[in-house]
CHARMM internal coordinates of N, CA and C (Angstrom, degrees):
IC EDIT
DIST 1 N 1 CA 1.4438
DIST 1 CA 1 C 1.5335
ANGL 1 N 1 CA 1 C 108.62
DIST 1 C 2 N 1.2868
ANGL 1 CA 1 C 2 N 114.46
DIHE 1 N 1 CA 1 C 2 N 128.17
DIST 2 N 2 CA 1.4567
ANGL 1 C 2 N 2 CA 120.53
DIHE 1 CA 1 C 2 N 2 CA 177.18
DIST 2 CA 2 C 1.5260
ANGL 2 N 2 CA 2 C 107.91
DIHE 1 C 2 N 2 CA 2 C -94.07
DIST 2 C 3 N 1.3118
ANGL 2 CA 2 C 3 N 115.91
DIHE 2 N 2 CA 2 C 3 N 122.19
DIST 3 N 3 CA 1.4520
ANGL 2 C 3 N 3 CA 120.54
DIHE 2 CA 2 C 3 N 3 CA 175.19
DIST 3 CA 3 C 1.5239
ANGL 3 N 3 CA 3 C 108.19
DIHE 2 C 3 N 3 CA 3 C -131.61
DIST 3 C 4 N 1.2957
ANGL 3 CA 3 C 4 N 116.11
DIHE 3 N 3 CA 3 C 4 N -170.67
DIST 4 N 4 CA 1.4672
ANGL 3 C 4 N 4 CA 120.56
DIHE 3 CA 3 C 4 N 4 CA -175.49
DIST 4 CA 4 C 1.5220
ANGL 4 N 4 CA 4 C 112.02
DIHE 3 C 4 N 4 CA 4 C -61.17
DIST 4 C 5 N 1.3224
ANGL 4 CA 4 C 5 N 116.69
DIHE 4 N 4 CA 4 C 5 N -42.68
DIST 5 N 5 CA 1.4621
ANGL 4 C 5 N 5 CA 120.04
DIHE 4 CA 4 C 5 N 5 CA -178.35
DIST 5 CA 5 C 1.5280
ANGL 5 N 5 CA 5 C 111.85
DIHE 4 C 5 N 5 CA 5 C -67.07
DIST 5 C 6 N 1.3166
ANGL 5 CA 5 C 6 N 116.83
DIHE 5 N 5 CA 5 C 6 N -39.46
DIST 6 N 6 CA 1.4600
ANGL 5 C 6 N 6 CA 120.56
DIHE 5 CA 5 C 6 N 6 CA 178.09
DIST 6 CA 6 C 1.5173
ANGL 6 N 6 CA 6 C 110.90
DIHE 5 C 6 N 6 CA 6 C -65.34
DIST 6 C 7 N 1.3151
ANGL 6 CA 6 C 7 N 116.81
DIHE 6 N 6 CA 6 C 7 N -42.10
DIST 7 N 7 CA 1.4613
ANGL 6 C 7 N 7 CA 121.07
DIHE 6 CA 6 C 7 N 7 CA 178.73
DIST 7 CA 7 C 1.5250
ANGL 7 N 7 CA 7 C 110.36
DIHE 6 C 7 N 7 CA 7 C -63.83
DIST 7 C 8 N 1.3056
ANGL 7 CA 7 C 8 N 116.96
DIHE 7 N 7 CA 7 C 8 N -44.13
DIST 8 N 8 CA 1.4655
ANGL 7 C 8 N 8 CA 121.29
DIHE 7 CA 7 C 8 N 8 CA 179.20
DIST 8 CA 8 C 1.5258
ANGL 8 N 8 CA 8 C 110.75
DIHE 7 C 8 N 8 CA 8 C -63.06
DIST 8 C 9 N 1.3385
ANGL 8 CA 8 C 9 N 116.88
DIHE 8 N 8 CA 8 C 9 N -42.33
DIST 9 N 9 CA 1.4647
ANGL 8 C 9 N 9 CA 120.99
DIHE 8 CA 8 C 9 N 9 CA 179.36
DIST 9 CA 9 C 1.5274
ANGL 9 N 9 CA 9 C 111.23
DIHE 8 C 9 N 9 CA 9 C -64.55
DIST 9 C 10 N 1.3298
ANGL 9 CA 9 C 10 N 117.42
DIHE 9 N 9 CA 9 C 10 N -39.07
DIST 10 N 10 CA 1.4661
ANGL 9 C 10 N 10 CA 120.65
DIHE 9 CA 9 C 10 N 10 CA 179.58
DIST 10 CA 10 C 1.5279
ANGL 10 N 10 CA 10 C 111.23
DIHE 9 C 10 N 10 CA 10 C -66.96
DIST 10 C 11 N 1.3167
ANGL 10 CA 10 C 11 N 116.99
DIHE 10 N 10 CA 10 C 11 N -39.79
DIST 11 N 11 CA 1.4643
ANGL 10 C 11 N 11 CA 119.96
DIHE 10 CA 10 C 11 N 11 CA 178.70
DIST 11 CA 11 C 1.5256
ANGL 11 N 11 CA 11 C 110.39
DIHE 10 C 11 N 11 CA 11 C -68.03
DIST 11 C 12 N 1.3186
ANGL 11 CA 11 C 12 N 117.45
DIHE 11 N 11 CA 11 C 12 N -40.50
DIST 12 N 12 CA 1.4623
ANGL 11 C 12 N 12 CA 120.48
DIHE 11 CA 11 C 12 N 12 CA 177.14
DIST 12 CA 12 C 1.5294
ANGL 12 N 12 CA 12 C 111.59
DIHE 11 C 12 N 12 CA 12 C -66.46
DIST 12 C 13 N 1.3294
ANGL 12 CA 12 C 13 N 117.47
DIHE 12 N 12 CA 12 C 13 N -38.41
DIST 13 N 13 CA 1.4626
ANGL 12 C 13 N 13 CA 121.09
DIHE 12 CA 12 C 13 N 13 CA 175.64
DIST 13 CA 13 C 1.5194
ANGL 13 N 13 CA 13 C 110.74
DIHE 12 C 13 N 13 CA 13 C -61.90
DIST 13 C 14 N 1.3112
ANGL 13 CA 13 C 14 N 116.50
DIHE 13 N 13 CA 13 C 14 N -44.23
DIST 14 N 14 CA 1.4572
ANGL 13 C 14 N 14 CA 120.71
DIHE 13 CA 13 C 14 N 14 CA 178.52
DIST 14 CA 14 C 1.5268
ANGL 14 N 14 CA 14 C 111.04
DIHE 13 C 14 N 14 CA 14 C -61.47
DIST 14 C 15 N 1.3123
ANGL 14 CA 14 C 15 N 117.02
DIHE 14 N 14 CA 14 C 15 N -43.59
DIST 15 N 15 CA 1.4574
ANGL 14 C 15 N 15 CA 120.96
DIHE 14 CA 14 C 15 N 15 CA 178.01
DIST 15 CA 15 C 1.5267
ANGL 15 N 15 CA 15 C 112.40
DIHE 14 C 15 N 15 CA 15 C -64.07
DIST 15 C 16 N 1.3312
ANGL 15 CA 15 C 16 N 116.55
DIHE 15 N 15 CA 15 C 16 N -39.81
DIST 16 N 16 CA 1.4626
ANGL 15 C 16 N 16 CA 120.34
DIHE 15 CA 15 C 16 N 16 CA 179.44
DIST 16 CA 16 C 1.5239
ANGL 16 N 16 CA 16 C 110.81
DIHE 15 C 16 N 16 CA 16 C -67.19
DIST 16 C 17 N 1.3351
ANGL 16 CA 16 C 17 N 116.96
DIHE 16 N 16 CA 16 C 17 N -40.78
DIST 17 N 17 CA 1.4632
ANGL 16 C 17 N 17 CA 120.06
DIHE 16 CA 16 C 17 N 17 CA 177.28
DIST 17 CA 17 C 1.5268
ANGL 17 N 17 CA 17 C 110.97
DIHE 16 C 17 N 17 CA 17 C -64.41
DIST 17 C 18 N 1.3204
ANGL 17 CA 17 C 18 N 116.77
DIHE 17 N 17 CA 17 C 18 N -40.37
DIST 18 N 18 CA 1.4670
ANGL 17 C 18 N 18 CA 120.30
DIHE 17 CA 17 C 18 N 18 CA 179.23
DIST 18 CA 18 C 1.5275
ANGL 18 N 18 CA 18 C 110.65
DIHE 17 C 18 N 18 CA 18 C -64.81
DIST 18 C 19 N 1.3166
ANGL 18 CA 18 C 19 N 116.91
DIHE 18 N 18 CA 18 C 19 N -45.28
DIST 19 N 19 CA 1.4584
ANGL 18 C 19 N 19 CA 120.97
DIHE 18 CA 18 C 19 N 19 CA 178.92
DIST 19 CA 19 C 1.5256
ANGL 19 N 19 CA 19 C 111.14
DIHE 18 C 19 N 19 CA 19 C -62.56
DIST 19 C 20 N 1.3252
ANGL 19 CA 19 C 20 N 116.70
DIHE 19 N 19 CA 19 C 20 N -43.22
DIST 20 N 20 CA 1.4649
ANGL 19 C 20 N 20 CA 120.38
DIHE 19 CA 19 C 20 N 20 CA 178.86
DIST 20 CA 20 C 1.5257
ANGL 20 N 20 CA 20 C 110.77
DIHE 19 C 20 N 20 CA 20 C -63.50
DIST 20 C 21 N 1.3311
ANGL 20 CA 20 C 21 N 116.67
DIHE 20 N 20 CA 20 C 21 N -40.42
DIST 21 N 21 CA 1.4570
ANGL 20 C 21 N 21 CA 120.14
DIHE 20 CA 20 C 21 N 21 CA 178.53
DIST 21 CA 21 C 1.5158
ANGL 21 N 21 CA 21 C 112.40
DIHE 20 C 21 N 21 CA 21 C -64.92
DIST 21 C 22 N 1.3115
ANGL 21 CA 21 C 22 N 116.62
DIHE 21 N 21 CA 21 C 22 N -41.44
DIST 22 N 22 CA 1.4661
ANGL 21 C 22 N 22 CA 120.04
DIHE 21 CA 21 C 22 N 22 CA 178.97
DIST 22 CA 22 C 1.5289
ANGL 22 N 22 CA 22 C 111.64
DIHE 21 C 22 N 22 CA 22 C -67.80
DIST 22 C 23 N 1.3226
ANGL 22 CA 22 C 23 N 116.50
DIHE 22 N 22 CA 22 C 23 N -41.11
DIST 23 N 23 CA 1.4589
ANGL 22 C 23 N 23 CA 119.43
DIHE 22 CA 22 C 23 N 23 CA 177.30
DIST 23 CA 23 C 1.5269
ANGL 23 N 23 CA 23 C 111.48
DIHE 22 C 23 N 23 CA 23 C -65.02
DIST 23 C 24 N 1.3247
ANGL 23 CA 23 C 24 N 116.71
DIHE 23 N 23 CA 23 C 24 N -42.55
DIST 24 N 24 CA 1.4580
ANGL 23 C 24 N 24 CA 120.00
DIHE 23 CA 23 C 24 N 24 CA 178.33
DIST 24 CA 24 C 1.5243
ANGL 24 N 24 CA 24 C 110.96
DIHE 23 C 24 N 24 CA 24 C -65.75
DIST 24 C 25 N 1.3143
ANGL 24 CA 24 C 25 N 117.55
DIHE 24 N 24 CA 24 C 25 N -33.85
DIST 25 N 25 CA 1.4577
ANGL 24 C 25 N 25 CA 120.87
DIHE 24 CA 24 C 25 N 25 CA 175.80
DIST 25 CA 25 C 1.5170
ANGL 25 N 25 CA 25 C 111.28
DIHE 24 C 25 N 25 CA 25 C -64.60
DIST 25 C 26 N 1.3170
ANGL 25 CA 25 C 26 N 117.39
DIHE 25 N 25 CA 25 C 26 N -39.70
DIST 26 N 26 CA 1.4565
ANGL 25 C 26 N 26 CA 121.02
DIHE 25 CA 25 C 26 N 26 CA 176.36
DIST 26 CA 26 C 1.5131
ANGL 26 N 26 CA 26 C 112.23
DIHE 25 C 26 N 26 CA 26 C -67.52
DIST 26 C 27 N 1.3119
ANGL 26 CA 26 C 27 N 116.02
DIHE 26 N 26 CA 26 C 27 N -39.15
DIST 27 N 27 CA 1.4622
ANGL 26 C 27 N 27 CA 120.43
DIHE 26 CA 26 C 27 N 27 CA 178.01
DIST 27 CA 27 C 1.5270
ANGL 27 N 27 CA 27 C 110.47
DIHE 26 C 27 N 27 CA 27 C -68.87
DIST 27 C 28 N 1.3266
ANGL 27 CA 27 C 28 N 116.64
DIHE 27 N 27 CA 27 C 28 N -34.67
DIST 28 N 28 CA 1.4708
ANGL 27 C 28 N 28 CA 120.85
DIHE 27 CA 27 C 28 N 28 CA -177.82
DIST 28 CA 28 C 1.5195
ANGL 28 N 28 CA 28 C 112.22
DIHE 27 C 28 N 28 CA 28 C -61.43
DIST 28 C 29 N 1.3079
ANGL 28 CA 28 C 29 N 116.96
DIHE 28 N 28 CA 28 C 29 N -28.95
DIST 29 N 29 CA 1.4644
ANGL 28 C 29 N 29 CA 120.04
DIHE 28 CA 28 C 29 N 29 CA -179.21
DIST 29 CA 29 C 1.5263
ANGL 29 N 29 CA 29 C 112.28
DIHE 28 C 29 N 29 CA 29 C -71.05
DIST 29 C 30 N 1.3301
ANGL 29 CA 29 C 30 N 116.69
DIHE 29 N 29 CA 29 C 30 N -20.36
DIST 30 N 30 CA 1.4627
ANGL 29 C 30 N 30 CA 120.49
DIHE 29 CA 29 C 30 N 30 CA -174.91
DIST 30 CA 30 C 1.5209
ANGL 30 N 30 CA 30 C 113.57
DIHE 29 C 30 N 30 CA 30 C -111.38
DIST 30 C 31 N 1.3187
ANGL 30 CA 30 C 31 N 118.24
DIHE 30 N 30 CA 30 C 31 N 9.67
DIST 31 N 31 CA 1.4614
ANGL 30 C 31 N 31 CA 120.88
DIHE 30 CA 30 C 31 N 31 CA -179.30
DIST 31 CA 31 C 1.5185
ANGL 31 N 31 CA 31 C 109.98
DIHE 30 C 31 N 31 CA 31 C -114.72
DIST 31 C 32 N 1.3236
ANGL 31 CA 31 C 32 N 116.90
DIHE 31 N 31 CA 31 C 32 N 160.34
DIST 32 N 32 CA 1.4636
ANGL 31 C 32 N 32 CA 119.04
DIHE 31 CA 31 C 32 N 32 CA 177.66
DIST 32 CA 32 C 1.5329
ANGL 32 N 32 CA 32 C 112.57
DIHE 31 C 32 N 32 CA 32 C -73.20
DIST 32 C 33 N 1.3158
ANGL 32 CA 32 C 33 N 118.44
DIHE 32 N 32 CA 32 C 33 N -16.59
DIST 33 N 33 CA 1.4676
ANGL 32 C 33 N 33 CA 122.15
DIHE 32 CA 32 C 33 N 33 CA 179.64
DIST 33 CA 33 C 1.5281
ANGL 33 N 33 CA 33 C 110.30
DIHE 32 C 33 N 33 CA 33 C -97.77
DIST 33 C 34 N 1.3122
ANGL 33 CA 33 C 34 N 116.16
DIHE 33 N 33 CA 33 C 34 N 60.97
DIST 34 N 34 CA 1.4618
ANGL 33 C 34 N 34 CA 121.14
DIHE 33 CA 33 C 34 N 34 CA -173.16
DIST 34 CA 34 C 1.5273
ANGL 34 N 34 CA 34 C 111.64
DIHE 33 C 34 N 34 CA 34 C -64.45
DIST 34 C 35 N 1.3128
ANGL 34 CA 34 C 35 N 117.97
DIHE 34 N 34 CA 34 C 35 N -47.31
DIST 35 N 35 CA 1.4687
ANGL 34 C 35 N 35 CA 120.66
DIHE 34 CA 34 C 35 N 35 CA -173.63
DIST 35 CA 35 C 1.5321
ANGL 35 N 35 CA 35 C 111.92
DIHE 34 C 35 N 35 CA 35 C -67.48
DIST 35 C 36 N 1.3397
ANGL 35 CA 35 C 36 N 121.04
DIHE 35 N 35 CA 35 C 36 N -49.86
DIST 36 N 36 CA 1.4776
ANGL 35 C 36 N 36 CA 118.60
DIHE 35 CA 35 C 36 N 36 CA 178.86
DIST 36 CA 36 C 1.5321
ANGL 36 N 36 CA 36 C 112.88
DIHE 35 C 36 N 36 CA 36 C -62.75
DIST 36 C 37 N 1.3138
ANGL 36 CA 36 C 37 N 116.80
DIHE 36 N 36 CA 36 C 37 N -39.35
DIST 37 N 37 CA 1.4621
ANGL 36 C 37 N 37 CA 119.54
DIHE 36 CA 36 C 37 N 37 CA -179.08
DIST 37 CA 37 C 1.5212
ANGL 37 N 37 CA 37 C 110.93
DIHE 36 C 37 N 37 CA 37 C -68.70
DIST 37 C 38 N 1.3280
ANGL 37 CA 37 C 38 N 117.72
DIHE 37 N 37 CA 37 C 38 N -36.76
DIST 38 N 38 CA 1.4602
ANGL 37 C 38 N 38 CA 119.26
DIHE 37 CA 37 C 38 N 38 CA 179.41
DIST 38 CA 38 C 1.5253
ANGL 38 N 38 CA 38 C 111.21
DIHE 37 C 38 N 38 CA 38 C -71.38
DIST 38 C 39 N 1.3428
ANGL 38 CA 38 C 39 N 117.44
DIHE 38 N 38 CA 38 C 39 N -33.95
DIST 39 N 39 CA 1.4658
ANGL 38 C 39 N 39 CA 119.32
DIHE 38 CA 38 C 39 N 39 CA 174.79
DIST 39 CA 39 C 1.5213
ANGL 39 N 39 CA 39 C 111.34
DIHE 38 C 39 N 39 CA 39 C -65.48
DIST 39 C 40 N 1.3303
ANGL 39 CA 39 C 40 N 116.58
DIHE 39 N 39 CA 39 C 40 N -42.44
DIST 40 N 40 CA 1.4628
ANGL 39 C 40 N 40 CA 120.29
DIHE 39 CA 39 C 40 N 40 CA 177.72
DIST 40 CA 40 C 1.5294
ANGL 40 N 40 CA 40 C 110.33
DIHE 39 C 40 N 40 CA 40 C -63.08
DIST 40 C 41 N 1.3134
ANGL 40 CA 40 C 41 N 116.41
DIHE 40 N 40 CA 40 C 41 N -39.46
DIST 41 N 41 CA 1.4594
ANGL 40 C 41 N 41 CA 121.18
DIHE 40 CA 40 C 41 N 41 CA 177.39
DIST 41 CA 41 C 1.5266
ANGL 41 N 41 CA 41 C 110.93
DIHE 40 C 41 N 41 CA 41 C -62.76
DIST 41 C 42 N 1.3135
ANGL 41 CA 41 C 42 N 116.30
DIHE 41 N 41 CA 41 C 42 N -44.47
DIST 42 N 42 CA 1.4650
ANGL 41 C 42 N 42 CA 120.67
DIHE 41 CA 41 C 42 N 42 CA 178.82
DIST 42 CA 42 C 1.5158
ANGL 42 N 42 CA 42 C 111.30
DIHE 41 C 42 N 42 CA 42 C -62.77
DIST 42 C 43 N 1.3254
ANGL 42 CA 42 C 43 N 117.32
DIHE 42 N 42 CA 42 C 43 N -41.55
DIST 43 N 43 CA 1.4638
ANGL 42 C 43 N 43 CA 120.83
DIHE 42 CA 42 C 43 N 43 CA 178.94
DIST 43 CA 43 C 1.5222
ANGL 43 N 43 CA 43 C 110.77
DIHE 42 C 43 N 43 CA 43 C -63.65
DIST 43 C 44 N 1.3313
ANGL 43 CA 43 C 44 N 117.53
DIHE 43 N 43 CA 43 C 44 N -41.03
DIST 44 N 44 CA 1.4638
ANGL 43 C 44 N 44 CA 120.45
DIHE 43 CA 43 C 44 N 44 CA 178.51
DIST 44 CA 44 C 1.5236
ANGL 44 N 44 CA 44 C 111.67
DIHE 43 C 44 N 44 CA 44 C -63.82
DIST 44 C 45 N 1.3209
ANGL 44 CA 44 C 45 N 117.45
DIHE 44 N 44 CA 44 C 45 N -43.47
DIST 45 N 45 CA 1.4649
ANGL 44 C 45 N 45 CA 120.89
DIHE 44 CA 44 C 45 N 45 CA -178.69
DIST 45 CA 45 C 1.5284
ANGL 45 N 45 CA 45 C 110.38
DIHE 44 C 45 N 45 CA 45 C -67.66
DIST 45 C 46 N 1.3303
ANGL 45 CA 45 C 46 N 117.44
DIHE 45 N 45 CA 45 C 46 N -41.66
DIST 46 N 46 CA 1.4608
ANGL 45 C 46 N 46 CA 119.76
DIHE 45 CA 45 C 46 N 46 CA 179.04
DIST 46 CA 46 C 1.5255
ANGL 46 N 46 CA 46 C 111.92
DIHE 45 C 46 N 46 CA 46 C -68.65
DIST 46 C 47 N 1.3196
ANGL 46 CA 46 C 47 N 117.57
DIHE 46 N 46 CA 46 C 47 N -35.06
DIST 47 N 47 CA 1.4666
ANGL 46 C 47 N 47 CA 120.80
DIHE 46 CA 46 C 47 N 47 CA 176.11
DIST 47 CA 47 C 1.5221
ANGL 47 N 47 CA 47 C 110.54
DIHE 46 C 47 N 47 CA 47 C -65.71
DIST 47 C 48 N 1.3161
ANGL 47 CA 47 C 48 N 117.03
DIHE 47 N 47 CA 47 C 48 N -39.91
DIST 48 N 48 CA 1.4675
ANGL 47 C 48 N 48 CA 120.49
DIHE 47 CA 47 C 48 N 48 CA 177.33
DIST 48 CA 48 C 1.5219
ANGL 48 N 48 CA 48 C 110.38
DIHE 47 C 48 N 48 CA 48 C -60.82
DIST 48 C 49 N 1.3205
ANGL 48 CA 48 C 49 N 116.35
DIHE 48 N 48 CA 48 C 49 N -43.11
DIST 49 N 49 CA 1.4643
ANGL 48 C 49 N 49 CA 119.96
DIHE 48 CA 48 C 49 N 49 CA 178.84
DIST 49 CA 49 C 1.5229
ANGL 49 N 49 CA 49 C 111.45
DIHE 48 C 49 N 49 CA 49 C -66.03
DIST 49 C 50 N 1.3255
ANGL 49 CA 49 C 50 N 116.98
DIHE 49 N 49 CA 49 C 50 N -39.74
DIST 50 N 50 CA 1.4653
ANGL 49 C 50 N 50 CA 120.70
DIHE 49 CA 49 C 50 N 50 CA 179.50
DIST 50 CA 50 C 1.5289
ANGL 50 N 50 CA 50 C 111.59
DIHE 49 C 50 N 50 CA 50 C -66.09
DIST 50 C 51 N 1.3309
ANGL 50 CA 50 C 51 N 117.06
DIHE 50 N 50 CA 50 C 51 N -40.21
DIST 51 N 51 CA 1.4716
ANGL 50 C 51 N 51 CA 120.36
DIHE 50 CA 50 C 51 N 51 CA 177.94
DIST 51 CA 51 C 1.5222
ANGL 51 N 51 CA 51 C 110.11
DIHE 50 C 51 N 51 CA 51 C -63.55
DIST 51 C 52 N 1.3151
ANGL 51 CA 51 C 52 N 117.00
DIHE 51 N 51 CA 51 C 52 N -44.08
DIST 52 N 52 CA 1.4606
ANGL 51 C 52 N 52 CA 120.42
DIHE 51 CA 51 C 52 N 52 CA -179.40
DIST 52 CA 52 C 1.5296
ANGL 52 N 52 CA 52 C 111.31
DIHE 51 C 52 N 52 CA 52 C -66.58
DIST 52 C 53 N 1.3177
ANGL 52 CA 52 C 53 N 117.30
DIHE 52 N 52 CA 52 C 53 N -41.10
DIST 53 N 53 CA 1.4666
ANGL 52 C 53 N 53 CA 120.62
DIHE 52 CA 52 C 53 N 53 CA 177.94
DIST 53 CA 53 C 1.5297
ANGL 53 N 53 CA 53 C 110.56
DIHE 52 C 53 N 53 CA 53 C -66.30
DIST 53 C 54 N 1.3253
ANGL 53 CA 53 C 54 N 116.53
DIHE 53 N 53 CA 53 C 54 N -40.46
DIST 54 N 54 CA 1.4661
ANGL 53 C 54 N 54 CA 120.10
DIHE 53 CA 53 C 54 N 54 CA 179.34
DIST 54 CA 54 C 1.5146
ANGL 54 N 54 CA 54 C 112.78
DIHE 53 C 54 N 54 CA 54 C -63.96
DIST 54 C 55 N 1.3064
ANGL 54 CA 54 C 55 N 116.71
DIHE 54 N 54 CA 54 C 55 N -43.77
DIST 55 N 55 CA 1.4630
ANGL 54 C 55 N 55 CA 119.35
DIHE 54 CA 54 C 55 N 55 CA -179.63
DIST 55 CA 55 C 1.5269
ANGL 55 N 55 CA 55 C 110.80
DIHE 54 C 55 N 55 CA 55 C -69.74
DIST 55 C 56 N 1.3276
ANGL 55 CA 55 C 56 N 117.15
DIHE 55 N 55 CA 55 C 56 N -29.86
DIST 56 N 56 CA 1.4628
ANGL 55 C 56 N 56 CA 120.29
DIHE 55 CA 55 C 56 N 56 CA 175.12
DIST 56 CA 56 C 1.5207
ANGL 56 N 56 CA 56 C 110.57
DIHE 55 C 56 N 56 CA 56 C -66.02
DIST 56 C 57 N 1.3213
ANGL 56 CA 56 C 57 N 116.60
DIHE 56 N 56 CA 56 C 57 N -44.15
DIST 57 N 57 CA 1.4673
ANGL 56 C 57 N 57 CA 120.34
DIHE 56 CA 56 C 57 N 57 CA 179.77
DIST 57 CA 57 C 1.5273
ANGL 57 N 57 CA 57 C 110.46
DIHE 56 C 57 N 57 CA 57 C -65.06
DIST 57 C 58 N 1.3314
ANGL 57 CA 57 C 58 N 117.15
DIHE 57 N 57 CA 57 C 58 N -41.45
DIST 58 N 58 CA 1.4644
ANGL 57 C 58 N 58 CA 120.25
DIHE 57 CA 57 C 58 N 58 CA 178.46
DIST 58 CA 58 C 1.5253
ANGL 58 N 58 CA 58 C 110.35
DIHE 57 C 58 N 58 CA 58 C -64.23
DIST 58 C 59 N 1.3269
ANGL 58 CA 58 C 59 N 117.86
DIHE 58 N 58 CA 58 C 59 N -36.23
DIST 59 N 59 CA 1.4650
ANGL 58 C 59 N 59 CA 121.21
DIHE 58 CA 58 C 59 N 59 CA -179.64
DIST 59 CA 59 C 1.5229
ANGL 59 N 59 CA 59 C 111.81
DIHE 58 C 59 N 59 CA 59 C -67.75
DIST 59 C 60 N 1.3129
ANGL 59 CA 59 C 60 N 117.94
DIHE 59 N 59 CA 59 C 60 N -19.47
DIST 60 N 60 CA 1.4640
ANGL 59 C 60 N 60 CA 121.31
DIHE 59 CA 59 C 60 N 60 CA 179.47
DIST 60 CA 60 C 1.5320
ANGL 60 N 60 CA 60 C 113.00
DIHE 59 C 60 N 60 CA 60 C -81.82
DIST 60 C 61 N 1.3324
ANGL 60 CA 60 C 61 N 118.39
DIHE 60 N 60 CA 60 C 61 N -10.91
DIST 61 N 61 CA 1.4622
ANGL 60 C 61 N 61 CA 121.80
DIHE 60 CA 60 C 61 N 61 CA 177.31
DIST 61 CA 61 C 1.5248
ANGL 61 N 61 CA 61 C 107.56
DIHE 60 C 61 N 61 CA 61 C -65.09
DIST 61 C 62 N 1.3347
ANGL 61 CA 61 C 62 N 118.06
DIHE 61 N 61 CA 61 C 62 N 131.24
DIST 62 N 62 CA 1.4759
ANGL 61 C 62 N 62 CA 120.65
DIHE 61 CA 61 C 62 N 62 CA -172.79
DIST 62 CA 62 C 1.5313
ANGL 62 N 62 CA 62 C 115.01
DIHE 61 C 62 N 62 CA 62 C -53.71
DIST 62 C 63 N 1.3219
ANGL 62 CA 62 C 63 N 119.16
DIHE 62 N 62 CA 62 C 63 N -44.72
DIST 63 N 63 CA 1.4607
ANGL 62 C 63 N 63 CA 120.72
DIHE 62 CA 62 C 63 N 63 CA -178.81
DIST 63 CA 63 C 1.5177
ANGL 63 N 63 CA 63 C 112.07
DIHE 62 C 63 N 63 CA 63 C -65.68
DIST 63 C 64 N 1.3039
ANGL 63 CA 63 C 64 N 116.11
DIHE 63 N 63 CA 63 C 64 N -40.58
DIST 64 N 64 CA 1.4611
ANGL 63 C 64 N 64 CA 120.89
DIHE 63 CA 63 C 64 N 64 CA 178.75
DIST 64 CA 64 C 1.5165
ANGL 64 N 64 CA 64 C 110.08
DIHE 63 C 64 N 64 CA 64 C -69.46
DIST 64 C 65 N 1.3268
ANGL 64 CA 64 C 65 N 115.97
DIHE 64 N 64 CA 64 C 65 N -39.08
DIST 65 N 65 CA 1.4618
ANGL 64 C 65 N 65 CA 120.48
DIHE 64 CA 64 C 65 N 65 CA -179.66
DIST 65 CA 65 C 1.5288
ANGL 65 N 65 CA 65 C 110.85
DIHE 64 C 65 N 65 CA 65 C -60.43
DIST 65 C 66 N 1.3196
ANGL 65 CA 65 C 66 N 116.89
DIHE 65 N 65 CA 65 C 66 N -42.14
DIST 66 N 66 CA 1.4654
ANGL 65 C 66 N 66 CA 120.14
DIHE 65 CA 65 C 66 N 66 CA 178.94
DIST 66 CA 66 C 1.5200
ANGL 66 N 66 CA 66 C 110.81
DIHE 65 C 66 N 66 CA 66 C -64.78
DIST 66 C 67 N 1.3272
ANGL 66 CA 66 C 67 N 116.81
DIHE 66 N 66 CA 66 C 67 N -39.47
DIST 67 N 67 CA 1.4619
ANGL 66 C 67 N 67 CA 120.52
DIHE 66 CA 66 C 67 N 67 CA 179.56
DIST 67 CA 67 C 1.5274
ANGL 67 N 67 CA 67 C 111.44
DIHE 66 C 67 N 67 CA 67 C -67.21
DIST 67 C 68 N 1.3294
ANGL 67 CA 67 C 68 N 116.42
DIHE 67 N 67 CA 67 C 68 N -36.03
DIST 68 N 68 CA 1.4573
ANGL 67 C 68 N 68 CA 119.82
DIHE 67 CA 67 C 68 N 68 CA -178.71
DIST 68 CA 68 C 1.5349
ANGL 68 N 68 CA 68 C 113.00
DIHE 67 C 68 N 68 CA 68 C -75.67
DIST 68 C 69 N 1.3359
ANGL 68 CA 68 C 69 N 117.55
DIHE 68 N 68 CA 68 C 69 N -18.61
DIST 69 N 69 CA 1.4565
ANGL 68 C 69 N 69 CA 120.28
DIHE 68 CA 68 C 69 N 69 CA 177.40
DIST 69 CA 69 C 1.5250
ANGL 69 N 69 CA 69 C 111.62
DIHE 68 C 69 N 69 CA 69 C -65.56
DIST 69 C 70 N 1.3299
ANGL 69 CA 69 C 70 N 117.41
DIHE 69 N 69 CA 69 C 70 N -20.90
DIST 70 N 70 CA 1.4567
ANGL 69 C 70 N 70 CA 122.02
DIHE 69 CA 69 C 70 N 70 CA -178.35
DIST 70 CA 70 C 1.5355
ANGL 70 N 70 CA 70 C 112.56
DIHE 69 C 70 N 70 CA 70 C -84.53
DIST 70 C 71 N 1.3175
ANGL 70 CA 70 C 71 N 117.89
DIHE 70 N 70 CA 70 C 71 N -2.00
DIST 71 N 71 CA 1.4633
ANGL 70 C 71 N 71 CA 121.75
DIHE 70 CA 70 C 71 N 71 CA -177.47
DIST 71 CA 71 C 1.5192
ANGL 71 N 71 CA 71 C 110.69
DIHE 70 C 71 N 71 CA 71 C -68.52
DIST 71 C 72 N 1.3159
ANGL 71 CA 71 C 72 N 114.85
DIHE 71 N 71 CA 71 C 72 N 143.26
DIST 72 N 72 CA 1.4621
ANGL 71 C 72 N 72 CA 121.26
DIHE 71 CA 71 C 72 N 72 CA 174.11
DIST 72 CA 72 C 1.5215
ANGL 72 N 72 CA 72 C 107.81
DIHE 71 C 72 N 72 CA 72 C -92.11
DIST 72 C 73 N 1.3212
ANGL 72 CA 72 C 73 N 117.33
DIHE 72 N 72 CA 72 C 73 N 121.56
DIST 73 N 73 CA 1.4784
ANGL 72 C 73 N 73 CA 120.30
DIHE 72 CA 72 C 73 N 73 CA -176.80
DIST 73 CA 73 C 1.4951
ANGL 73 N 73 CA 73 C 109.93
DIHE 72 C 73 N 73 CA 73 C -95.11
END
COOR INIT
IC SEED 1 N 1 CA 1 C
IC BUILD
């Protein structure tokens, strides 16, 4: 069941993954392991985008959309 707390947690997870990916990308430029760190950074950023896109698609489902209209912003 998707409710306000689940939606908030998914958005925060996506933001945390994006931040971690960007930080790891910055660190990757200054380490001797550039290629593995940059791949890990890319995976984190793409996962963040996939989580955000997935939760957006789930929020468009009519039953979930009605439930989310009751959220206090």
